[in-house]
C-alpha positions in Angstrom: 36.1 -121.0 -0.4 32.5 -120.9 0.2 30.3 -117.3 0.6 26.6 -117.6 2.5 24.4 -114.4 2.9 22.2 -114.6 5.8 19.7 -112.1 5.5 16.8 -111.6 7.8 14.0 -109.4 6.5 13.4 -106.5 8.6 16.5 -106.7 11.0 17.6 -103.9 12.4 20.5 -103.2 13.9 19.6 -101.2 16.8 17.9 -104.2 18.4 21.1 -106.5 18.4 23.1 -106.5 21.5 26.0 -106.3 19.5 25.1 -103.1 18.4 24.6 -101.8 21.8 21.0 -102.7 22.9 20.6 -103.4 26.3 18.7 -106.4 25.8 20.1 -109.6 25.5 18.9 -110.3 21.8 21.3 -111.4 20.0 24.1 -113.9 22.4 25.1 -116.0 19.0 25.3 -113.2 16.2 27.0 -111.2 18.9 29.5 -114.2 19.2 29.8 -114.1 15.2 30.8 -110.5 15.6 33.3 -110.7 17.9 34.6 -113.3 15.5 34.3 -111.5 12.5 33.8 -107.3 11.9 31.1 -105.6 12.4 30.3 -102.5 10.8 27.9 -100.0 12.8 26.8 -98.0 10.4 25.6 -99.7 7.1 22.4 -98.0 5.8 20.4 -100.1 3.3 18.9 -98.8 -0.3 15.3 -99.0 0.2 12.9 -99.5 3.1 11.4 -102.4 1.5 12.9 -105.8 0.6 13.3 -106.3 -3.4 15.2 -103.0 -3.7 17.4 -103.3 -1.1 18.5 -107.4 -2.0 19.0 -106.5 -5.7 21.3 -103.7 -4.2 22.8 -105.9 -1.8 23.7 -108.7 -4.9 24.8 -106.4 -7.6 26.5 -103.2 -5.7 24.3 -101.1 -7.5 21.7 -98.4 -6.3 18.1 -98.2 -6.8 18.0 -95.3 -9.2 20.7 -97.7 -11.4 18.8 -101.3 -11.2 15.5 -99.8 -11.5 13.6 -102.4 -9.8 11.6 -100.0 -6.8 8.3 -101.1 -7.7 6.1 -103.2 -8.3 5.8 -102.0 -12.3 9.2 -102.1 -12.8 9.6 -105.5 -11.2 7.2 -106.8 -13.7 9.4 -105.2 -16.5 12.6 -106.8 -15.1 11.0 -110.0 -14.5 9.8 -110.3 -18.1 13.7 -109.5 -19.3 12.9 -105.8 -20.3 15.8 -104.7 -17.7 19.6 -105.9 -17.7 19.0 -107.8 -20.8 22.7 -108.4 -21.8 24.3 -107.1 -18.5 26.6 -110.1 -16.7 25.4 -109.9 -13.1 27.9 -110.8 -9.9 26.2 -114.5 -9.7 26.8 -114.7 -13.2 30.4 -113.8 -12.8 30.8 -116.4 -9.9 29.0 -119.3 -11.7 31.4 -118.8 -14.7 34.1 -119.3 -12.0 32.7 -122.4 -10.8 30.4 -121.3 -8.1 27.3 -123.3 -7.0 24.5 -120.2 -7.0 21.5 -121.1 -4.8 19.1 -118.8 -3.1 15.5 -118.5 -2.0 12.5 -117.1 -3.8 13.8 -118.2 -7.5 10.8 -116.7 -9.1 11.2 -113.2 -7.7 15.4 -112.9 -7.6 16.3 -115.3 -10.9 17.1 -112.4 -13.3 20.0 -111.9 -10.7 21.4 -115.1 -12.6 20.8 -118.2 -10.1 18.6 -120.7 -10.7 19.0 -123.0 -7.8 16.2 -122.2 -5.0 17.0 -123.8 -1.7 13.8 -124.5 0.5 15.9 -125.4 3.8 19.2 -124.0 4.4 20.6 -126.6 6.7 19.7 -129.4 3.9 21.2 -127.3 0.9 24.3 -127.1 3.1 24.6 -130.8 3.1 23.8 -131.0 -0.5 26.7 -128.7 -1.6 28.9 -129.8 1.1 31.8 -131.0 -1.6 31.3 -128.2 -4.0 32.1 -124.4 -4.3 29.1 -122.8 -2.9 27.5 -119.3 -3.0 24.3 -119.5 -0.9 21.7 -116.8 0.5 19.1 -117.3 2.9 16.3 -114.8 4.1 14.7 -116.2 7.1 11.2 -114.3 7.7 10.9 -114.1 11.8 11.6 -110.5 12.4 9.4 -109.7 9.7 5.4 -109.0 10.7 3.5 -111.0 12.2 5.6 -110.9 15.4 4.5 -114.0 17.4 7.6 -115.5 19.1 7.6 -118.5 20.8 7.5 -119.7 24.4 10.2 -118.4 26.1 10.8 -115.5 23.8 7.2 -113.8 24.0 7.4 -112.5 27.2 11.1 -112.5 27.9 11.6 -109.0 26.9 8.8 -107.4 28.3 10.0 -104.5 30.7 10.2 -105.0 34.3 7.4 -103.5 36.0 5.1 -102.8 32.6 1.8 -103.9 32.6 0.0 -104.9 29.5 -3.6 -103.3 29.3 -6.5 -105.0 28.0 -7.0 -102.6 25.0 -3.2 -103.3 24.2 -3.4 -106.8 24.8 -5.9 -107.0 21.8 -3.7 -104.8 19.5 -1.3 -107.1 19.7 -3.3 -109.9 18.6 -3.7 -108.2 15.4 0.5 -107.8 15.3 0.7 -110.9 15.8 -1.2 -112.3 13.4 -1.0 -109.9 10.5 1.7 -109.6 7.7 0.2 -105.9 6.3 -0.9 -103.2 9.5 -1.5 -99.9 8.1 -3.1 -96.9 9.6 -6.8 -95.8 8.9 -7.6 -94.5 5.4 -4.5 -95.8 3.6 -5.1 -99.2 1.2 -2.6 -101.7 0.1 -2.8 -103.3 -3.5 -3.5 -106.6 -1.8 -7.0 -105.4 -0.4 -7.9 -103.7 -3.8 -6.8 -107.1 -5.6 -9.3 -108.8 -2.9 -12.4 -106.5 -3.5 -11.7 -107.3 -7.3 -11.2 -111.2 -7.0 -8.0 -110.9 -8.1 -5.2 -113.1 -6.4 -1.2 -112.8 -7.2 1.6 -114.8 -6.4 3.8 -114.0 -3.3 6.8 -115.4 -1.3 4.0 -116.0 1.9 0.8 -115.9 3.1 -0.7 -112.4 3.1 -3.1 -111.1 6.0 -4.4 -107.9 6.7 -5.5 -105.1 9.3 -5.8 -101.2 9.6 -4.5 -100.7 13.2 -4.2 -97.5 15.4 -1.0 -97.7 17.6 -0.8 -96.4 20.7 2.1 -94.6 23.3 1.5 -97.0 25.8 1.6 -100.5 22.9 5.4 -99.5 22.2 7.1 -101.3 25.2 4.8 -104.2 24.4 5.7 -104.6 20.7 9.5 -104.1 21.4 9.1 -107.0 23.4 7.5 -109.0 20.9 10.0 -107.9 18.3 13.0 -108.5 20.4 11.7 -112.1 20.9 11.7 -112.5 17.0 15.5 -111.4 17.0 16.1 -113.8 19.8 13.8 -116.5 17.8 15.9 -115.8 14.3 19.7 -115.4 16.7 18.5 -119.3 17.4 18.3 -119.8 14.0 21.1 -118.9 12.6 23.3 -120.7 15.2 22.1 -123.9 13.8 23.0 -122.7 10.2 26.2 -122.1 11.6 26.8 -125.5 13.5 26.1 -127.4 10.2 28.7 -125.6 8.9 31.0 -126.5 11.6 30.1 -130.0 11.6 30.8 -130.3 7.6 34.1 -128.6 8.6 33.0 -125.9 6.6 32.8 -123.0 9.0 36.4 -121.4 8.2 36.1 -122.2 5.2 33.4 -120.0 4.5 32.8 -116.3 4.2 29.6 -115.8 6.3 27.3 -112.2 5.9 24.6 -111.5 8.0 22.9 -108.4 7.2 19.5 -107.4 6.1 17.4 -105.5 3.1 16.1 -102.5 5.5 15.1 -102.2 8.8 11.4 -101.8 11.0 10.0 -99.1 12.2 8.0 -99.8 15.6 6.0 -97.0 16.6 8.7 -94.3 16.2 6.4 -92.4 13.3 3.0 -94.3 14.4 3.4 -97.3 12.4 4.7 -100.7 12.6 6.8 -102.3 9.9 8.7 -101.1 7.0 6.6 -99.7 3.7 5.1 -103.2 2.3 3.6 -103.3 5.5 3.0 -100.2 7.0 2.1 -98.3 3.7 3.7 -95.8 5.4 7.2 -96.0 4.5 10.1 -94.1 4.9 13.9 -93.4 4.9 14.4 -92.6 8.7 17.5 -94.5 10.0 14.6 -97.0 12.0 13.9 -98.0 8.5 17.5 -98.2 6.5 19.9 -98.5 9.1 20.8 -102.5 8.8 23.3 -104.6 10.4 26.6 -105.7 8.8 28.2 -108.7 10.3 31.2 -110.4 8.3 33.3 -113.7 9.4 36.1 -115.2 7.6 38.9 -115.6 10.1 41.3 -117.0 7.1 41.3 -113.1 5.8 39.9 -111.0 8.1 40.6 -109.7 11.3 38.6 -110.7 14.4 36.5 -108.5 17.0 37.1 -105.2 14.5 34.6 -102.7 14.5 34.4 -100.1 11.7 32.2 -96.7 12.9 33.0 -95.8 8.8 29.3 -95.4 7.3 28.8 -98.0 4.2 26.0 -99.0 2.3 24.5 -102.5 1.2 26.0 -101.7 -2.3 29.5 -102.1 -0.9 28.9 -105.9 0.1 30.1 -108.1 -3.3 32.8 -105.7 -3.8 34.1 -106.9 -1.0 33.2 -110.8 -1.1 34.7 -110.5 -4.9 38.2 -108.5 -3.2 38.1 -111.4 -1.2 38.0 -114.4 -3.3 40.3 -112.6 -6.0 37.6 -111.5 -8.9 36.8 -107.9 -10.7 33.1 -106.8 -10.4 31.6 -105.5 -13.2 32.9 -101.9 -14.0 29.6 -100.6 -13.6 29.2 -101.6 -10.3 28.7 -98.4 -7.8 29.7 -100.2 -4.8 33.3 -100.0 -2.9 35.4 -102.5 -1.2 35.6 -102.7 2.2 38.4 -104.0 2.3 40.5 -100.7 2.3 38.5 -99.7 5.8 39.0 -103.1 7.4 43.2 -102.2 6.6 42.4 -99.0 8.4 42.5 -97.1 5.1 40.4 -94.1 5.7 39.6 -92.6 2.5 36.2 -93.7 1.7 32.9 -92.2 0.3 30.7 -90.1 2.7 27.6 -90.7 1.0 24.8 -93.3 0.9 21.7 -92.9 -1.1 18.5 -94.5 -0.8 15.2 -94.7 -2.6 11.9 -96.1 -1.1 7.8 -95.8 -2.7 6.0 -95.2 0.6 3.7 -98.5 -0.1 6.6 -100.7 -1.1 5.1 -103.5 -3.3 1.9 -103.0 -1.9 1.7 -99.8 -4.0 -1.7 -99.3 -6.0 -1.5 -98.6 -9.5 -1.2 -94.7 -10.2 0.4 -94.1 -7.2 3.3 -92.3 -8.5 5.1 -91.3 -5.3 8.4 -91.6 -4.5 11.1 -90.8 -1.4 14.5 -90.0 -2.1 17.3 -89.4 1.1 21.4 -88.8 0.8 23.2 -89.5 4.4 26.5 -88.5 5.7 27.2 -89.3 9.2 26.6 -85.8 10.1 23.6 -85.3 7.8 20.3 -87.0 6.5 18.6 -85.0 3.5 15.1 -86.4 2.2 13.0 -84.8 -0.4 9.5 -86.9 -0.8 8.2 -86.4 -4.7 4.5 -86.5 -5.7 4.5 -85.9 -9.2 0.1 -85.7 -8.8 0.1 -83.5 -6.1 3.0 -81.0 -5.8 1.8 -80.3 -2.3 3.2 -83.4 -1.0 6.6 -82.5 -2.5 8.7 -81.4 0.4 12.3 -81.5 1.7 14.2 -82.8 5.3 17.3 -81.9 6.8 18.5 -83.4 9.9 21.6 -83.2 12.2 22.6 -86.4 13.2 24.4 -85.8 15.3 22.3 -83.5 17.8 18.8 -85.0 16.7 19.4 -88.8 16.1 15.6 -89.6 15.9 15.3 -86.8 13.0 12.4 -85.1 14.7 13.7 -81.7 14.1 14.0 -80.5 10.1 16.2 -78.0 9.7 15.8 -77.3 5.8 14.5 -73.9 6.1 17.3 -73.1 8.8 20.4 -74.7 7.4 19.6 -73.3 3.8 23.8 -73.6 2.8 23.9 -77.3 3.7 20.4 -78.3 2.2 21.3 -76.2 -1.0 24.6 -78.5 -1.3 22.7 -81.8 -0.5 19.7 -80.7 -2.7 22.5 -80.3 -5.7 23.7 -84.0 -5.0 20.8 -85.3 -5.1 19.0 -83.8 -8.0 22.1 -85.0 -9.9 21.6 -88.7 -8.4 18.2 -88.6 -9.1 18.8 -87.4 -12.7 21.5 -90.0 -12.8 20.8 -92.1 -16.3 20.5 -96.1 -15.5 22.8 -98.1 -18.0 20.6 -100.9 -17.0 17.7 -99.7 -18.6 18.4 -100.3 -22.3 20.5 -104.1 -22.1 
């Protein structure tokens, strides 16, 4: 059997129709969900791309894999982390899988060396091989600029775009990094010094203050990108079907992180807004798995799961043992309706993601259960910025009312768990 991951960058679960969104943004993804399993509450390990992707394909939390910022990435890419660890990709290769993916220069340490430039062509090229492929389309990442007819399809009825909003939309349609005044990205700092760094995509930047009146128009642009992404995914699945590979391939639709669209006054995620958070709009992602030979159709699972659980699930389906160090759990027991599953999901982010400037040591950590979210904001250079947050997700799904000082017993329990997780040694650092 084959495995295909399609991982659109910055795809919010909440904006897919199959997740209860009223707009018809995702007719084909909805179809895949009906043919497979939809996990309603999947939590990423970060709110910027690389840590989430690494967690997804290793089954390791960010504390363990260590790739959570630019400095750590350089150490990883230079072979100073993971010296001898056998990754899941290594194991798949040993078992006859062709491993191919995108952005080889960024992710080669995961254990693959075949770069995909076009997924449809790759499916055709490897149709006679047992393959594991992953593809990260970019439509739902800033800038949001869907083509006709999706550029206006989702504008709310009766909503009029003012001239001032229209001007701000032009910025959102053309810039990748959008931050509030007073912030500065590493890209801007490098630009001022004449430094050029390698990037997966051309980087553009603007300072922008988002107004409340803008949100419906911005959300309509994002929804248009989701619909565009949906069509792209449909084309890939049709390619599998044409080659009689569809039911021979485990299809996984997910994302490395979510996306803030005005909930906190910013647009994007950590590496775009420079104001990354671990609230649900940034870390709640879709997860749909289709493989009719081993999985039921149309099943919806409410239990909270994490990105680190996906690879263990793949390995169980194909009959391989996951590395013993893996922290994720196979989702097959949930699929078989056994309810004994871990309650907590952990996340970590840098507020500026991979636009973090040298010397910025801030980190945000979170632990989430179905009922609660506990967040620790850490800044070793400014103790005034260190603070705790506690949210009752059942009664405050928007995470607006910090109960840290009111629910002290609950807060202390979460603090103890989170402190233990933060201090957890990484076995990879010396391997």
